[in-house]
All heavy atoms as a GROMACS GRO file, in nm:
protein
  489
    1MET      N    1   0.552  -1.866  -3.522
    1MET     CA    2   0.520  -1.939  -3.402
    1MET      C    3   0.499  -1.847  -3.285
    1MET      O    4   0.580  -1.756  -3.263
    1MET     CB    5   0.633  -2.032  -3.362
    1MET     CG    6   0.650  -2.147  -3.442
    1MET     SD    7   0.774  -2.242  -3.360
    1MET     CE    8   0.788  -2.377  -3.472
    2PRO      N    9   0.390  -1.860  -3.215
    2PRO     CA   10   0.366  -1.770  -3.092
    2PRO      C   11   0.462  -1.811  -2.988
    2PRO      O   12   0.496  -1.926  -2.960
    2PRO     CB   13   0.229  -1.803  -3.054
    2PRO     CG   14   0.192  -1.934  -3.107
    2PRO     CD   15   0.278  -1.950  -3.229
    3GLU      N   16   0.507  -1.706  -2.912
    3GLU     CA   17   0.603  -1.726  -2.801
    3GLU      C   18   0.519  -1.775  -2.680
    3GLU      O   19   0.410  -1.732  -2.660
    3GLU     CB   20   0.672  -1.599  -2.766
    3GLU     CG   21   0.764  -1.546  -2.875
    3GLU     CD   22   0.824  -1.417  -2.836
    3GLU    OE1   23   0.830  -1.384  -2.713
    3GLU    OE2   24   0.876  -1.349  -2.922
    4GLU      N   25   0.581  -1.870  -2.606
    4GLU     CA   26   0.510  -1.917  -2.491
    4GLU      C   27   0.538  -1.828  -2.373
    4GLU      O   28   0.645  -1.782  -2.345
    4GLU     CB   29   0.567  -2.060  -2.449
    4GLU     CG   30   0.534  -2.167  -2.559
    4GLU     CD   31   0.585  -2.301  -2.519
    4GLU    OE1   32   0.612  -2.319  -2.399
    4GLU    OE2   33   0.600  -2.384  -2.609
    5LYS      N   34   0.430  -1.790  -2.303
    5LYS     CA   35   0.436  -1.702  -2.186
    5LYS      C   36   0.448  -1.791  -2.060
    5LYS      O   37   0.376  -1.888  -2.046
    5LYS     CB   38   0.317  -1.612  -2.177
    5LYS     CG   39   0.309  -1.519  -2.292
    5LYS     CD   40   0.186  -1.427  -2.277
    5LYS     CE   41   0.178  -1.333  -2.391
    5LYS     NZ   42   0.056  -1.243  -2.381
    6GLN      N   43   0.539  -1.755  -1.975
    6GLN     CA   44   0.552  -1.825  -1.853
    6GLN      C   45   0.459  -1.770  -1.749
    6GLN      O   46   0.448  -1.646  -1.739
    6GLN     CB   47   0.700  -1.821  -1.800
    6GLN     CG   48   0.793  -1.886  -1.896
    6GLN     CD   49   0.938  -1.879  -1.841
    6GLN    OE1   50   0.961  -1.815  -1.744
    6GLN    NE2   51   1.033  -1.945  -1.909
    7ALA      N   52   0.393  -1.853  -1.679
    7ALA     CA   53   0.296  -1.805  -1.574
    7ALA      C   54   0.382  -1.758  -1.454
    7ALA      O   55   0.465  -1.834  -1.398
    7ALA     CB   56   0.200  -1.914  -1.535
    8THR      N   57   0.361  -1.639  -1.405
    8THR     CA   58   0.429  -1.594  -1.288
    8THR      C   59   0.344  -1.624  -1.168
    8THR      O   60   0.230  -1.578  -1.158
    8THR     CB   61   0.457  -1.442  -1.291
    8THR    OG1   62   0.330  -1.375  -1.318
    8THR    CG2   63   0.551  -1.409  -1.414
    9THR      N   64   0.397  -1.697  -1.079
    9THR     CA   65   0.323  -1.733  -0.953
    9THR      C   66   0.388  -1.666  -0.836
    9THR      O   67   0.353  -1.699  -0.723
    9THR     CB   68   0.326  -1.886  -0.937
    9THR    OG1   69   0.463  -1.930  -0.928
    9THR    CG2   70   0.253  -1.959  -1.049
   10SER      N   71   0.482  -1.578  -0.859
   10SER     CA   72   0.542  -1.511  -0.741
   10SER      C   73   0.441  -1.408  -0.690
   10SER      O   74   0.372  -1.338  -0.753
   10SER     CB   75   0.672  -1.442  -0.787
   10SER     OG   76   0.645  -1.337  -0.882
   11LYS      N   77   0.445  -1.390  -0.553
   11LYS     CA   78   0.360  -1.295  -0.487
   11LYS      C   79   0.437  -1.168  -0.463
   11LYS      O   80   0.561  -1.168  -0.466
   11LYS     CB   81   0.317  -1.353  -0.351
   11LYS     CG   82   0.224  -1.473  -0.362
   11LYS     CD   83   0.189  -1.522  -0.225
   11LYS     CE   84   0.103  -1.648  -0.237
   11LYS     NZ   85   0.069  -1.699  -0.103
   12PRO      N   86   0.369  -1.058  -0.438
   12PRO     CA   87   0.444  -0.933  -0.404
   12PRO      C   88   0.524  -0.954  -0.281
   12PRO      O   89   0.489  -1.033  -0.192
   12PRO     CB   90   0.334  -0.838  -0.389
   12PRO     CG   91   0.211  -0.889  -0.449
   12PRO     CD   92   0.225  -1.038  -0.448
   13ALA      N   93   0.632  -0.883  -0.267
   13ALA     CA   94   0.726  -0.896  -0.155
   13ALA      C   95   0.659  -0.863  -0.025
   13ALA      O   96   0.689  -0.928   0.081
   13ALA     CB   97   0.850  -0.808  -0.177
   14HIS      N   98   0.566  -0.770  -0.020
   14HIS     CA   99   0.510  -0.729   0.108
   14HIS      C  100   0.400  -0.828   0.157
   14HIS      O  101   0.364  -0.828   0.269
   14HIS     CB  102   0.444  -0.591   0.093
   14HIS     CG  103   0.345  -0.578  -0.009
   14HIS    ND1  104   0.218  -0.616   0.008
   14HIS    CD2  105   0.353  -0.531  -0.134
   14HIS    CE1  106   0.143  -0.601  -0.106
   14HIS    NE2  107   0.225  -0.545  -0.185
   15ALA      N  108   0.346  -0.904   0.062
   15ALA     CA  109   0.230  -0.993   0.102
   15ALA      C  110   0.271  -1.108   0.192
   15ALA      O  111   0.201  -1.145   0.285
   15ALA     CB  112   0.164  -1.050  -0.025
   16SER      N  113   0.384  -1.170   0.169
   16SER     CA  114   0.425  -1.284   0.252
   16SER      C  115   0.558  -1.258   0.319
   16SER      O  116   0.628  -1.353   0.352
   16SER     CB  117   0.438  -1.401   0.154
   16SER     OG  118   0.536  -1.379   0.056
   17SER      N  119   0.588  -1.136   0.347
   17SER     CA  120   0.716  -1.109   0.414
   17SER      C  121   0.713  -1.141   0.561
   17SER      O  122   0.620  -1.093   0.635
   17SER     CB  123   0.749  -0.953   0.400
   17SER     OG  124   0.862  -0.924   0.471
   18PRO      N  125   0.805  -1.222   0.607
   18PRO     CA  126   0.805  -1.261   0.749
   18PRO      C  127   0.851  -1.141   0.842
   18PRO      O  128   0.831  -1.140   0.954
   18PRO     CB  129   0.905  -1.377   0.758
   18PRO     CG  130   0.996  -1.357   0.641
   18PRO     CD  131   0.914  -1.294   0.532
   19ASN      N  132   0.918  -1.037   0.777
   19ASN     CA  133   0.965  -0.928   0.851
   19ASN      C  134   0.858  -0.821   0.877
   19ASN      O  135   0.884  -0.727   0.954
   19ASN     CB  136   1.082  -0.861   0.772
   19ASN     CG  137   1.202  -0.952   0.754
   19ASN    OD1  138   1.217  -1.046   0.833
   19ASN    ND2  139   1.280  -0.932   0.655
   20LEU      N  140   0.744  -0.832   0.812
   20LEU     CA  141   0.638  -0.729   0.829
   20LEU      C  142   0.564  -0.761   0.957
   20LEU      O  143   0.492  -0.859   0.974
   20LEU     CB  144   0.544  -0.735   0.707
   20LEU     CG  145   0.442  -0.630   0.699
   20LEU    CD1  146   0.504  -0.495   0.691
   20LEU    CD2  147   0.349  -0.654   0.586
   21LYS      N  148   0.570  -0.667   1.053
   21LYS     CA  149   0.503  -0.683   1.186
   21LYS      C  150   0.401  -0.569   1.199
   21LYS      O  151   0.427  -0.459   1.162
   21LYS     CB  152   0.605  -0.673   1.297
   21LYS     CG  153   0.717  -0.777   1.293
   21LYS     CD  154   0.672  -0.914   1.334
   21LYS     CE  155   0.796  -1.005   1.332
   21LYS     NZ  156   0.768  -1.138   1.336
   22GLN      N  157   0.290  -0.607   1.248
   22GLN     CA  158   0.188  -0.503   1.277
   22GLN      C  159   0.170  -0.486   1.430
   22GLN      O  160   0.198  -0.585   1.507
   22GLN     CB  161   0.054  -0.546   1.220
   22GLN     CG  162   0.053  -0.533   1.071
   22GLN     CD  163  -0.091  -0.527   1.016
   22GLN    OE1  164  -0.183  -0.524   1.091
   22GLN    NE2  165  -0.105  -0.521   0.887
   23LYS      N  166   0.140  -0.368   1.471
   23LYS     CA  167   0.125  -0.342   1.612
   23LYS      C  168  -0.002  -0.415   1.664
   23LYS      O  169  -0.101  -0.422   1.589
   23LYS     CB  170   0.117  -0.197   1.640
   23LYS     CG  171   0.239  -0.112   1.607
   23LYS     CD  172   0.215   0.031   1.629
   23LYS     CE  173   0.341   0.107   1.579
   23LYS     NZ  174   0.320   0.255   1.587
   24GLU      N  175   0.007  -0.462   1.784
   24GLU     CA  176  -0.107  -0.535   1.844
   24GLU      C  177  -0.208  -0.435   1.891
   24GLU      O  178  -0.176  -0.329   1.942
   24GLU     CB  179  -0.058  -0.616   1.958
   24GLU     CG  180   0.030  -0.736   1.922
   24GLU     CD  181  -0.035  -0.839   1.836
   24GLU    OE1  182  -0.158  -0.866   1.862
   24GLU    OE2  183   0.023  -0.894   1.739
   25GLY      N  184  -0.332  -0.466   1.880
   25GLY     CA  185  -0.441  -0.386   1.933
   25GLY      C  186  -0.481  -0.263   1.851
   25GLY      O  187  -0.558  -0.180   1.901
   26ILE      N  188  -0.429  -0.247   1.729
   26ILE     CA  189  -0.472  -0.128   1.650
   26ILE      C  190  -0.615  -0.150   1.597
   26ILE      O  191  -0.691  -0.062   1.610
   26ILE     CB  192  -0.376  -0.108   1.529
   26ILE    CG1  193  -0.241  -0.056   1.585
   26ILE    CG2  194  -0.431  -0.006   1.436
   26ILE    CD1  195  -0.143  -0.028   1.483
   27TYR      N  196  -0.634  -0.266   1.543
   27TYR     CA  197  -0.768  -0.301   1.491
   27TYR      C  198  -0.826  -0.409   1.581
   27TYR      O  199  -0.764  -0.512   1.598
   27TYR     CB  200  -0.766  -0.350   1.347
   27TYR     CG  201  -0.723  -0.241   1.250
   27TYR    CD1  202  -0.594  -0.229   1.214
   27TYR    CD2  203  -0.820  -0.156   1.197
   27TYR    CE1  204  -0.554  -0.132   1.117
   27TYR    CE2  205  -0.781  -0.057   1.108
   27TYR     CZ  206  -0.652  -0.044   1.071
   27TYR     OH  207  -0.616   0.049   0.976
   28GLN      N  208  -0.949  -0.387   1.632
   28GLN     CA  209  -1.014  -0.493   1.713
   28GLN      C  210  -1.161  -0.490   1.684
   28GLN      O  211  -1.217  -0.381   1.660
   28GLN     CB  212  -0.989  -0.461   1.867
   28GLN     CG  213  -0.856  -0.477   1.915
   28GLN     CD  214  -0.846  -0.442   2.061
   28GLN    OE1  215  -0.936  -0.383   2.122
   28GLN    NE2  216  -0.731  -0.470   2.125
   29ALA      N  217  -1.221  -0.604   1.683
   29ALA     CA  218  -1.362  -0.620   1.667
   29ALA      C  219  -1.411  -0.716   1.776
   29ALA      O  220  -1.363  -0.825   1.786
   29ALA     CB  221  -1.397  -0.671   1.532
   30THR      N  222  -1.506  -0.672   1.859
   30THR     CA  223  -1.564  -0.750   1.958
   30THR      C  224  -1.712  -0.777   1.932
   30THR      O  225  -1.784  -0.682   1.903
   30THR     CB  226  -1.555  -0.678   2.095
   30THR    OG1  227  -1.420  -0.639   2.117
   30THR    CG2  228  -1.592  -0.763   2.207
   31TYR      N  229  -1.752  -0.901   1.935
   31TYR     CA  230  -1.889  -0.937   1.905
   31TYR      C  231  -1.971  -0.910   2.036
   31TYR      O  232  -1.947  -0.964   2.142
   31TYR     CB  233  -1.897  -1.086   1.871
   31TYR     CG  234  -2.037  -1.131   1.833
   31TYR    CD1  235  -2.107  -1.080   1.729
   31TYR    CD2  236  -2.099  -1.223   1.914
   31TYR    CE1  237  -2.232  -1.120   1.695
   31TYR    CE2  238  -2.227  -1.271   1.886
   31TYR     CZ  239  -2.293  -1.214   1.775
   31TYR     OH  240  -2.420  -1.257   1.744
   32MET      N  241  -2.070  -0.817   2.021
   32MET     CA  242  -2.150  -0.783   2.139
   32MET      C  243  -2.282  -0.874   2.153
   32MET      O  244  -2.333  -0.879   2.253
   32MET     CB  245  -2.194  -0.638   2.128
   32MET     CG  246  -2.080  -0.542   2.111
   32MET     SD  247  -1.963  -0.546   2.244
   32MET     CE  248  -2.047  -0.449   2.360
   33GLY      N  249  -2.316  -0.934   2.038
   33GLY     CA  250  -2.441  -1.022   2.037
   33GLY      C  251  -2.542  -0.967   1.943
   33GLY      O  252  -2.549  -0.853   1.911
   34SER      N  253  -2.621  -1.057   1.889
   34SER     CA  254  -2.728  -1.040   1.794
   34SER      C  255  -2.678  -0.953   1.673
   34SER      O  256  -2.746  -0.858   1.628
   34SER     CB  257  -2.849  -0.973   1.856
   34SER     OG  258  -2.855  -0.840   1.849
   35GLY      N  259  -2.564  -0.987   1.618
   35GLY     CA  260  -2.513  -0.922   1.499
   35GLY      C  261  -2.450  -0.782   1.523
   35GLY      O  262  -2.428  -0.708   1.428
   36THR      N  263  -2.426  -0.748   1.643
   36THR     CA  264  -2.361  -0.616   1.677
   36THR      C  265  -2.214  -0.636   1.709
   36THR      O  266  -2.184  -0.727   1.786
   36THR     CB  267  -2.435  -0.556   1.793
   36THR    OG1  268  -2.574  -0.549   1.767
   36THR    CG2  269  -2.384  -0.411   1.823
   37PHE      N  270  -2.132  -0.549   1.654
   37PHE     CA  271  -1.986  -0.555   1.681
   37PHE      C  272  -1.940  -0.422   1.729
   37PHE      O  273  -1.992  -0.314   1.692
   37PHE     CB  274  -1.911  -0.589   1.553
   37PHE     CG  275  -1.927  -0.727   1.508
   37PHE    CD1  276  -2.036  -0.767   1.423
   37PHE    CD2  277  -1.836  -0.824   1.545
   37PHE    CE1  278  -2.054  -0.896   1.382
   37PHE    CE2  279  -1.853  -0.956   1.504
   37PHE     CZ  280  -1.960  -0.993   1.421
   38HIS      N  281  -1.843  -0.425   1.819
   38HIS     CA  282  -1.777  -0.301   1.862
   38HIS      C  283  -1.639  -0.298   1.795
   38HIS      O  284  -1.558  -0.384   1.827
   38HIS     CB  285  -1.761  -0.296   2.015
   38HIS     CG  286  -1.693  -0.176   2.068
   38HIS    ND1  287  -1.561  -0.179   2.111
   38HIS    CD2  288  -1.734  -0.048   2.076
   38HIS    CE1  289  -1.530  -0.056   2.144
   38HIS    NE2  290  -1.629   0.025   2.128
   39ILE      N  291  -1.621  -0.204   1.704
   39ILE     CA  292  -1.502  -0.202   1.626
   39ILE      C  293  -1.413  -0.089   1.671
   39ILE      O  294  -1.452   0.024   1.685
   39ILE     CB  295  -1.539  -0.186   1.475
   39ILE    CG1  296  -1.621  -0.304   1.426
   39ILE    CG2  297  -1.407  -0.173   1.390
   39ILE    CD1  298  -1.679  -0.291   1.292
   40VAL      N  299  -1.284  -0.117   1.688
   40VAL     CA  300  -1.185  -0.018   1.733
   40VAL      C  301  -1.082  -0.008   1.623
   40VAL      O  302  -1.024  -0.111   1.580
   40VAL     CB  303  -1.118  -0.055   1.860
   40VAL    CG1  304  -1.005   0.048   1.899
   40VAL    CG2  305  -1.216  -0.072   1.976
   41LYS      N  306  -1.060   0.109   1.569
   41LYS     CA  307  -0.958   0.127   1.463
   41LYS      C  308  -0.902   0.266   1.490
   41LYS      O  309  -0.961   0.357   1.545
   41LYS     CB  310  -1.015   0.108   1.324
   41LYS     CG  311  -1.129   0.208   1.287
   41LYS     CD  312  -1.170   0.185   1.154
   41LYS     CE  313  -1.276   0.287   1.109
   41LYS     NZ  314  -1.328   0.265   0.968
   42PRO      N  315  -0.776   0.296   1.429
   42PRO     CA  316  -0.713   0.416   1.447
   42PRO      C  317  -0.786   0.530   1.380
   42PRO      O  318  -0.853   0.511   1.274
   42PRO     CB  319  -0.577   0.396   1.392
   42PRO     CG  320  -0.583   0.280   1.305
   42PRO     CD  321  -0.692   0.198   1.357
   43LYS      N  322  -0.778   0.650   1.435
   43LYS     CA  323  -0.835   0.768   1.374
   43LYS      C  324  -0.756   0.809   1.249
   43LYS      O  325  -0.637   0.783   1.242
   43LYS     CB  326  -0.837   0.885   1.472
   43LYS     CG  327  -0.923   0.856   1.598
   43LYS     CD  328  -1.068   0.850   1.560
   43LYS     CE  329  -1.151   0.834   1.686
   43LYS     NZ  330  -1.289   0.809   1.655
   44ARG      N  331  -0.821   0.879   1.162
   44ARG     CA  332  -0.751   0.937   1.040
   44ARG      C  333  -0.656   1.042   1.083
   44ARG      O  334  -0.689   1.118   1.174
   44ARG     CB  335  -0.846   0.990   0.939
   44ARG     CG  336  -0.924   0.889   0.864
   44ARG     CD  337  -1.015   0.957   0.766
   44ARG     NE  338  -1.006   0.894   0.637
   44ARG     CZ  339  -1.060   0.941   0.528
   44ARG    NH1  340  -1.124   1.057   0.533
   44ARG    NH2  341  -1.043   0.881   0.416
   45LYS      N  342  -0.543   1.047   1.021
   45LYS     CA  343  -0.446   1.155   1.043
   45LYS      C  344  -0.500   1.290   0.985
   45LYS      O  345  -0.577   1.290   0.890
   45LYS     CB  346  -0.314   1.120   0.985
   45LYS     CG  347  -0.256   0.994   1.048
   45LYS     CD  348  -0.122   0.960   0.991
   45LYS     CE  349  -0.066   0.833   1.057
   45LYS     NZ  350   0.051   0.785   0.997
   46ASP      N  351  -0.456   1.398   1.052
   46ASP     CA  352  -0.507   1.535   1.011
   46ASP      C  353  -0.472   1.561   0.859
   46ASP      O  354  -0.558   1.619   0.794
   46ASP     CB  355  -0.445   1.638   1.102
   46ASP     CG  356  -0.497   1.632   1.237
   46ASP    OD1  357  -0.613   1.575   1.263
   46ASP    OD2  358  -0.431   1.677   1.328
   47GLY      N  359  -0.359   1.523   0.816
   47GLY     CA  360  -0.321   1.541   0.677
   47GLY      C  361  -0.413   1.476   0.578
   47GLY      O  362  -0.455   1.532   0.476
   48LYS      N  363  -0.451   1.350   0.612
   48LYS     CA  364  -0.543   1.280   0.518
   48LYS      C  365  -0.689   1.340   0.527
   48LYS      O  366  -0.747   1.347   0.424
   48LYS     CB  367  -0.551   1.131   0.570
   48LYS     CG  368  -0.434   1.051   0.532
   48LYS     CD  369  -0.463   0.908   0.535
   48LYS     CE  370  -0.345   0.830   0.483
   48LYS     NZ  371  -0.374   0.729   0.388
   49ARG      N  372  -0.731   1.387   0.646
   49ARG     CA  373  -0.862   1.447   0.652
   49ARG      C  374  -0.864   1.576   0.571
   49ARG      O  375  -0.961   1.605   0.506
   49ARG     CB  376  -0.899   1.473   0.795
   49ARG     CG  377  -0.938   1.343   0.870
   49ARG     CD  378  -0.992   1.372   1.010
   49ARG     NE  379  -1.042   1.503   1.035
   49ARG     CZ  380  -1.004   1.584   1.138
   49ARG    NH1  381  -0.909   1.543   1.213
   49ARG    NH2  382  -1.060   1.699   1.156
   50ARG      N  383  -0.754   1.652   0.577
   50ARG     CA  384  -0.756   1.778   0.504
   50ARG      C  385  -0.751   1.750   0.354
   50ARG      O  386  -0.830   1.818   0.277
   50ARG     CB  387  -0.621   1.858   0.544
   50ARG     CG  388  -0.615   1.986   0.478
   50ARG     CD  389  -0.492   2.064   0.530
   50ARG     NE  390  -0.490   2.198   0.474
   50ARG     CZ  391  -0.438   2.226   0.350
   50ARG    NH1  392  -0.379   2.133   0.277
   50ARG    NH2  393  -0.438   2.350   0.302
   51GLN      N  394  -0.672   1.662   0.306
   51GLN     CA  395  -0.663   1.629   0.163
   51GLN      C  396  -0.803   1.576   0.118
   51GLN      O  397  -0.846   1.611   0.007
   51GLN     CB  398  -0.559   1.521   0.135
   51GLN     CG  399  -0.419   1.582   0.134
   51GLN     CD  400  -0.401   1.687   0.030
   51GLN    OE1  401  -0.447   1.672  -0.082
   51GLN    NE2  402  -0.331   1.789   0.059
   52SER      N  403  -0.872   1.496   0.197
   52SER     CA  404  -1.001   1.446   0.157
   52SER      C  405  -1.098   1.557   0.142
   52SER      O  406  -1.178   1.554   0.045
   52SER     CB  407  -1.048   1.345   0.265
   52SER     OG  408  -1.172   1.291   0.229
   53SER      N  409  -1.098   1.652   0.232
   53SER     CA  410  -1.194   1.765   0.216
   53SER      C  411  -1.155   1.854   0.104
   53SER      O  412  -1.245   1.917   0.044
   53SER     CB  413  -1.199   1.843   0.353
   53SER     OG  414  -1.076   1.905   0.378
   54LEU      N  415  -1.028   1.872   0.076
   54LEU     CA  416  -0.990   1.965  -0.031
   54LEU      C  417  -1.022   1.898  -0.168
   54LEU      O  418  -1.074   1.964  -0.261
   54LEU     CB  419  -0.840   1.991  -0.026
   54LEU     CG  420  -0.793   2.082   0.088
   54LEU    CD1  421  -0.642   2.088   0.086
   54LEU    CD2  422  -0.854   2.221   0.064
   55LYS      N  423  -0.992   1.770  -0.186
   55LYS     CA  424  -1.004   1.706  -0.319
   55LYS      C  425  -1.143   1.648  -0.340
   55LYS      O  426  -1.185   1.636  -0.455
   55LYS     CB  427  -0.901   1.597  -0.334
   55LYS     CG  428  -0.760   1.650  -0.332
   55LYS     CD  429  -0.667   1.536  -0.343
   55LYS     CE  430  -0.613   1.519  -0.479
   55LYS     NZ  431  -0.508   1.426  -0.494
   56GLY      N  432  -1.211   1.616  -0.236
   56GLY     CA  433  -1.346   1.554  -0.244
   56GLY      C  434  -1.450   1.652  -0.279
   56GLY      O  435  -1.441   1.771  -0.273
   57THR      N  436  -1.568   1.597  -0.328
   57THR     CA  437  -1.673   1.684  -0.369
   57THR      C  438  -1.753   1.721  -0.248
   57THR      O  439  -1.751   1.650  -0.139
   57THR     CB  440  -1.767   1.612  -0.468
   57THR    OG1  441  -1.813   1.492  -0.406
   57THR    CG2  442  -1.695   1.578  -0.595
   58THR      N  443  -1.830   1.825  -0.252
   58THR     CA  444  -1.914   1.869  -0.144
   58THR      C  445  -2.047   1.787  -0.138
   58THR      O  446  -2.105   1.763  -0.246
   58THR     CB  447  -1.946   2.020  -0.158
   58THR    OG1  448  -1.830   2.094  -0.175
   58THR    CG2  449  -2.027   2.079  -0.034
   59ARG      N  450  -2.084   1.748  -0.022
   59ARG     CA  451  -2.206   1.664  -0.009
   59ARG      C  452  -2.324   1.743  -0.057
   59ARG      O  453  -2.347   1.862  -0.026
   59ARG     CB  454  -2.225   1.627   0.138
   59ARG     CG  455  -2.159   1.500   0.176
   59ARG     CD  456  -2.196   1.464   0.314
   59ARG     NE  457  -2.333   1.427   0.324
   59ARG     CZ  458  -2.395   1.371   0.430
   59ARG    NH1  459  -2.321   1.348   0.538
   59ARG    NH2  460  -2.519   1.338   0.432
   60GLY      N  461  -2.408   1.675  -0.134
   60GLY     CA  462  -2.531   1.739  -0.187
   60GLY      C  463  -2.509   1.825  -0.306
   60GLY      O  464  -2.608   1.880  -0.360
   61ALA      N  465  -2.391   1.850  -0.353
   61ALA     CA  466  -2.363   1.933  -0.469
   61ALA      C  467  -2.401   1.858  -0.595
   61ALA      O  468  -2.384   1.741  -0.609
   61ALA     CB  469  -2.215   1.976  -0.471
   62ARG      N  470  -2.442   1.936  -0.698
   62ARG     CA  471  -2.464   1.875  -0.825
   62ARG      C  472  -2.338   1.846  -0.894
   62ARG      O  473  -2.243   1.926  -0.884
   62ARG     CB  474  -2.553   1.966  -0.908
   62ARG     CG  475  -2.686   1.977  -0.853
   62ARG     CD  476  -2.776   2.068  -0.942
   62ARG     NE  477  -2.903   2.083  -0.880
   62ARG     CZ  478  -3.017   2.083  -0.944
   62ARG    NH1  479  -3.019   2.075  -1.078
   62ARG    NH2  480  -3.135   2.101  -0.885
   63LYS      N  481  -2.328   1.744  -0.967
   63LYS     CA  482  -2.206   1.706  -1.035
   63LYS      C  483  -2.214   1.744  -1.187
   63LYS      O  484  -2.302   1.747  -1.251
   63LYS     CB  485  -2.177   1.566  -1.021
   63LYS     CG  486  -2.154   1.528  -0.876
   63LYS     CD  487  -2.108   1.387  -0.864
   63LYS     CE  488  -2.084   1.354  -0.715
   63LYS     NZ  489  -2.049   1.216  -0.695
   0.00000   0.00000   0.00000
C-alpha cells in the first residue's frame, strides 16, 4: 500500500510574520506620465559590488 502524503500548507515563517517591519521610503516609484516612472531604491553596498565584479564575467568576453 502506498503511504498517503499530507499536503503542507504552511508558509515560511518570514513570509507572513507580523514582526517583520520594513523601513519607510526605501523603495518608491512615482508615476510621471505616459508610462514613465521615477524609481528610488537603495544603492548597492560596496561589498556586494566588489563580489559581483570578482565573480562575474567580463563584458564582451568569450565564454
